[in-house]
C-alpha positions as CSV (number, residue, x, y, z in Angstrom):
1,X,2.2,21.0,32.4
2,X,0.0,22.3,29.6
3,X,-2.9,20.2,28.5
4,X,-2.6,18.6,25.1
5,X,-4.4,20.7,22.5
6,X,-7.0,18.8,20.6
7,X,-7.3,19.3,16.9
8,X,-10.5,20.4,15.2
9,X,-11.2,19.6,11.5
10,X,-10.1,23.1,10.5
11,X,-6.9,23.1,12.6
12,X,-5.9,19.6,11.6
13,X,-6.4,20.2,7.9
14,X,-4.4,23.5,8.2
15,X,-1.7,21.6,10.1
16,X,-1.5,18.9,7.4
17,X,-1.3,21.6,4.7
18,X,1.6,23.2,6.5
19,X,3.4,19.9,6.8
20,X,3.3,20.0,10.6
21,X,4.6,16.7,11.9
22,X,2.3,16.6,14.9
23,X,-0.8,17.2,12.7
24,X,0.4,14.5,10.2
25,X,0.9,12.0,13.0
26,X,-2.5,12.8,14.5
27,X,-4.3,12.6,11.1
28,X,-2.8,9.2,10.3
29,X,-3.7,7.9,13.8
30,X,-7.3,9.0,13.3
31,X,-7.3,7.3,9.8
32,X,-6.0,4.0,11.3
33,X,-8.7,4.0,14.0
34,X,-11.5,4.9,11.6
35,X,-12.3,8.1,13.6
36,X,-15.1,10.3,12.1
37,X,-12.8,13.3,12.2
38,X,-10.4,11.5,9.8
39,X,-13.1,11.3,7.1
40,X,-13.9,15.0,7.5
41,X,-10.2,16.0,7.3
42,X,-9.5,13.8,4.2
43,X,-12.7,15.0,2.6
44,X,-11.6,18.6,3.0
45,X,-8.0,17.9,1.8
46,X,-8.9,15.6,-1.1
47,X,-9.3,18.3,-3.9
48,X,-5.7,19.4,-3.1
49,X,-4.2,15.9,-3.7
50,X,-2.8,14.2,-6.8
51,X,0.7,15.8,-6.7
52,X,2.8,13.2,-4.7
53,X,4.3,10.3,-6.7
54,X,3.7,7.0,-4.9
55,X,6.3,4.2,-5.1
56,X,5.2,0.8,-3.8
57,X,7.9,-1.5,-2.4
58,X,6.9,-5.1,-1.9
59,X,8.4,-8.6,-1.7
60,X,8.8,-11.5,0.7
61,X,9.9,-10.8,4.3
62,X,13.6,-10.4,5.0
63,X,14.8,-9.3,1.6
64,X,15.9,-5.9,2.8
65,X,12.9,-3.7,1.8
66,X,13.4,-1.3,4.7
67,X,17.1,-1.0,4.1
68,X,16.5,-0.3,0.4
69,X,13.9,2.3,1.1
70,X,16.3,4.0,3.5
71,X,18.9,4.1,0.8
72,X,16.4,5.4,-1.8
73,X,15.2,8.1,0.6
74,X,18.9,9.2,1.1
75,X,19.3,9.3,-2.6
76,X,16.2,11.4,-3.4
77,X,16.8,13.7,-0.5
78,X,20.1,14.7,-2.2
79,X,17.8,16.1,-4.9
80,X,15.9,18.1,-2.2
81,X,12.6,16.2,-2.7
82,X,10.4,15.8,0.4
83,X,9.4,12.3,1.3
84,X,6.8,10.3,3.1
85,X,7.1,6.6,4.0
86,X,4.2,4.4,5.0
87,X,5.4,0.9,6.2
88,X,2.3,-1.4,6.2
89,X,2.5,-4.2,8.7
90,X,-0.8,-6.2,8.8
91,X,0.6,-8.7,11.3
92,X,1.3,-6.2,14.1
93,X,-1.4,-4.5,16.1
94,X,1.3,-2.1,17.4
95,X,1.8,0.8,15.0
96,X,5.1,1.9,16.6
97,X,6.3,-1.7,17.2
98,X,7.3,-2.1,13.6
99,X,9.3,1.2,13.6
100,X,11.4,0.0,16.5
101,X,11.9,-3.4,14.9
102,X,12.7,-4.1,11.3
103,X,12.1,-0.4,10.4
104,X,15.2,0.6,12.3
105,X,17.1,1.0,9.0
106,X,15.0,4.1,8.4
107,X,16.0,5.7,11.7
108,X,18.7,7.8,9.9
109,X,15.9,9.9,8.5
110,X,13.8,10.4,11.6
111,X,15.4,13.8,12.3
112,X,15.1,15.1,8.8
113,X,12.1,17.6,8.8
114,X,11.4,16.8,5.1
115,X,11.0,13.1,5.7
116,X,7.9,11.7,7.5
117,X,7.9,8.0,8.4
118,X,5.0,6.0,9.7
119,X,4.4,2.3,10.3
120,X,0.8,1.2,10.1
121,X,-1.0,-2.0,11.4
122,X,-4.5,-3.0,10.6
123,X,-5.7,-1.7,14.0
124,X,-9.5,-1.2,14.1
125,X,-9.9,0.0,10.5
126,X,-13.3,-1.3,9.2
127,X,-12.5,-0.9,5.5
128,X,-9.3,-2.9,5.6
129,X,-5.7,-2.0,5.3
130,X,-5.8,-0.7,1.7
131,X,-8.4,1.9,2.7
132,X,-6.3,3.1,5.7
133,X,-3.2,3.2,3.5
134,X,-4.9,5.2,0.8
135,X,-6.2,7.7,3.4
136,X,-2.7,8.0,4.8
137,X,-1.2,8.5,1.4
138,X,-3.8,11.3,0.7
139,X,-2.8,13.0,4.0
140,X,0.9,13.0,3.0
141,X,0.0,14.1,-0.5
142,X,-1.9,17.1,0.9
143,X,1.0,17.9,3.1
144,X,3.1,18.6,0.0
145,X,5.3,15.5,0.0
146,X,6.9,15.0,-3.5
147,X,7.3,11.3,-3.1
148,X,5.6,8.7,-0.9
149,X,7.0,5.2,-0.4
150,X,4.5,2.4,0.5
151,X,6.2,-0.6,2.0
152,X,4.4,-3.9,2.6
153,X,5.8,-6.9,4.6
154,X,4.9,-9.6,2.1
155,X,3.2,-10.4,-1.2
156,X,-0.1,-11.9,-0.1
157,X,-3.5,-10.7,-1.2
158,X,-3.7,-8.0,1.4
159,X,-0.4,-6.5,0.3
160,X,-1.4,-6.7,-3.3
161,X,-4.5,-4.6,-2.5
162,X,-2.3,-2.0,-0.7
163,X,0.2,-1.8,-3.5
164,X,-2.3,-1.2,-6.3
165,X,-2.6,2.4,-5.2
166,X,1.0,3.0,-6.0
167,X,2.1,4.7,-9.3
168,X,5.2,2.5,-9.6
169,X,5.6,-0.8,-7.9
170,X,9.1,-2.2,-7.1
171,X,9.3,-5.9,-6.3
172,X,12.4,-6.7,-4.1
173,X,13.8,-10.2,-4.2
174,X,16.7,-11.9,-2.6
175,X,19.0,-14.6,-4.2
176,X,18.8,-18.1,-2.7
177,X,15.1,-17.8,-1.9
178,X,13.1,-20.4,-3.8
179,X,9.9,-18.9,-2.4
180,X,10.6,-15.7,-4.4
181,X,10.7,-17.6,-7.8
182,X,7.5,-19.5,-6.8
183,X,5.9,-16.1,-6.0
184,X,6.8,-14.9,-9.5
185,X,5.4,-18.0,-11.1
186,X,2.2,-17.7,-9.0
187,X,1.3,-14.5,-10.7
188,X,2.7,-11.9,-8.4
189,X,4.9,-10.9,-11.3
190,X,1.9,-9.1,-12.7
191,X,2.4,-6.5,-10.0
192,X,5.9,-5.1,-10.4
193,X,7.0,-2.3,-12.8
194,X,10.7,-2.6,-11.6
195,X,12.4,-5.5,-10.0
196,X,15.3,-5.2,-7.5
197,X,17.4,-8.3,-6.6
198,X,19.0,-7.2,-3.4
199,X,22.2,-8.6,-1.9
200,X,23.9,-8.7,-5.2
201,X,27.1,-10.2,-3.7
202,X,25.3,-13.4,-3.1
203,X,26.7,-16.3,-5.2
204,X,23.2,-17.0,-6.6
205,X,22.4,-13.4,-7.6
206,X,23.2,-13.9,-11.3
207,X,21.3,-17.2,-11.4
208,X,18.2,-15.4,-9.9
209,X,18.6,-12.6,-12.5
210,X,18.4,-15.2,-15.3
211,X,15.5,-17.0,-13.7
212,X,13.5,-13.7,-13.3
213,X,14.4,-12.8,-16.9
214,X,13.0,-16.1,-18.2
215,X,9.7,-15.6,-16.3
216,X,9.4,-12.0,-17.6
217,X,10.0,-13.2,-21.2
218,X,6.7,-15.1,-21.1
219,X,4.9,-11.7,-21.3
220,X,4.9,-10.7,-24.9
221,X,2.1,-8.1,-24.8
222,X,2.9,-5.4,-22.2
223,X,4.1,-2.1,-23.5
224,X,6.4,-1.8,-20.4
225,X,9.0,-4.5,-19.7
226,X,10.1,-4.4,-16.0
227,X,13.8,-3.7,-15.7
228,X,15.8,-5.8,-13.2
229,X,18.5,-4.1,-11.1
230,X,21.0,-5.9,-8.8
231,X,21.4,-3.9,-5.6
232,X,23.3,-4.0,-2.3
233,X,21.0,-1.7,-0.1
234,X,23.2,-1.8,3.0
235,X,26.0,-0.2,1.1
236,X,23.8,1.9,-1.2
237,X,25.2,0.1,-4.3
238,X,23.2,0.5,-7.5
239,X,20.6,2.5,-5.6
240,X,20.9,5.5,-8.1
241,X,20.5,3.0,-10.9
242,X,17.4,1.6,-9.3
243,X,16.0,5.1,-8.8
244,X,16.8,5.8,-12.5
245,X,14.6,2.8,-13.5
246,X,11.7,4.1,-11.3
247,X,12.1,7.5,-13.0
248,X,12.0,5.8,-16.4
249,X,8.7,4.1,-15.5
250,X,7.4,7.5,-14.3
251,X,8.3,9.0,-17.7
252,X,6.7,6.1,-19.5
253,X,3.5,6.7,-17.5
254,X,3.7,10.4,-18.4
255,X,3.4,9.6,-22.1
256,X,-0.1,9.5,-23.7
257,X,-1.8,10.3,-20.3
258,X,-1.0,6.8,-18.9
259,X,-0.4,8.1,-15.3
260,X,-3.8,9.9,-15.2
261,X,-5.5,6.8,-16.7
262,X,-3.9,4.5,-14.2
263,X,-4.7,6.7,-11.2
264,X,-8.3,7.0,-12.3
265,X,-8.6,3.2,-12.7
266,X,-6.9,2.6,-9.2
267,X,-9.2,5.1,-7.5
268,X,-12.3,3.6,-9.0
269,X,-11.0,0.2,-8.0
270,X,-10.5,1.5,-4.5
271,X,-14.0,2.9,-4.3
272,X,-15.4,-0.5,-5.3
273,X,-13.1,-2.4,-3.0
274,X,-14.0,-0.3,0.1
275,X,-17.7,-0.4,-0.8
276,X,-17.5,-4.2,-1.1
277,X,-15.8,-4.5,2.3
278,X,-18.4,-2.3,3.9
279,X,-21.3,-4.1,2.2
280,X,-19.8,-7.5,3.4
281,X,-19.6,-6.2,7.0
282,X,-23.2,-4.9,6.8
283,X,-24.4,-8.2,5.3
284,X,-22.7,-10.3,8.0
285,X,-24.2,-8.1,10.8
286,X,-27.7,-8.2,9.2
287,X,-27.6,-12.0,8.9
288,X,-26.3,-12.4,12.5
289,X,-29.1,-10.2,13.9
290,X,-32.0,-11.7,11.8
291,X,-33.3,-15.1,12.7
292,X,-35.0,-15.5,9.3
293,X,-31.7,-14.9,7.4
294,X,-29.8,-17.2,9.8
295,X,-32.5,-19.9,9.0
296,X,-31.7,-19.5,5.3
297,X,-28.0,-20.2,6.0
298,X,-28.9,-23.2,8.1
299,X,-31.1,-24.6,5.2
300,X,-28.2,-24.2,2.8
301,X,-25.8,-26.0,5.3
302,X,-28.4,-28.8,5.6
303,X,-28.7,-28.9,1.8
304,X,-32.4,-28.1,2.0
305,X,-32.0,-24.8,0.1
306,X,-29.5,-24.1,-2.8
307,X,-26.9,-21.3,-2.2
308,X,-28.2,-19.0,-5.0
309,X,-31.8,-19.1,-3.7
310,X,-30.5,-18.1,-0.3
311,X,-28.4,-15.3,-1.9
312,X,-31.5,-13.9,-3.7
313,X,-33.5,-13.9,-0.5
314,X,-30.7,-12.3,1.5
315,X,-30.1,-9.6,-1.1
316,X,-33.8,-8.9,-1.4
317,X,-34.2,-8.5,2.4
318,X,-30.9,-6.6,3.2
319,X,-30.3,-4.5,0.2
320,X,-33.8,-4.5,-1.4
321,X,-32.2,-5.9,-4.6
322,X,-34.0,-8.5,-6.6
323,X,-32.8,-11.0,-9.2
């Protein structure tokens, strides 16, 4: 049996450019595990990115996101566009576990050479899930994928961070779920560009449509009003209509340079988010290893020293920053 060939930076970057599935799988595994080789490969490929259109699919668990993505992939493949899917599962340490579980709906596409599907957990990534997802997106972009779907399992803070790197965000809801409407009212409605109410045959589908409309009507200022589409993902019903709304949003972003402006803003935000995560880790390690800094924390906890005075001293010592 031949030994497994290990990739070098050059061979891995070349494999990704060629769309080689083994190279793609290896590159994303390296990204997940924060391997130094991953940084080198993404650094080399980065100037060649910016061509793939990223569609984020988010919403509460159990609303049919994977089924809907499977139906959307089937629809866009009819137009001969190549596709990447990144299913983000922060709760699972097993990257392949999710694929065998609730991602089974995507299994129809596993044998299609123009579709690459990967499920990602947090694993050991130091910079957080959004950093790993961005790196994986860049790898698929460099591989020449026309479209990349980013799926998150919920709508918590971590998922919001992941989804901000998408160009168009689709929020998937399900009738009869009071949690969904609460999520909308709690501000998650600021995220979506398109809303899909899945399981349109449900008796409460029209009621939910009206409730979502009423929440959306509170926003009088946005230039883009999120359209709402009733779908039945398991049968593929209204999936072309949903895709048409995603395309409408893409066209809207194409006007007046909005897409470029949004991407610039998202990438800058990602740089600050990752830098903040790294700085926080560095700070925590520094305090843990320095008895003098630990003493400052103890004094705050005992109310002998106010928090801001402790912050000033810690910043001065760790980052050489005053004020």
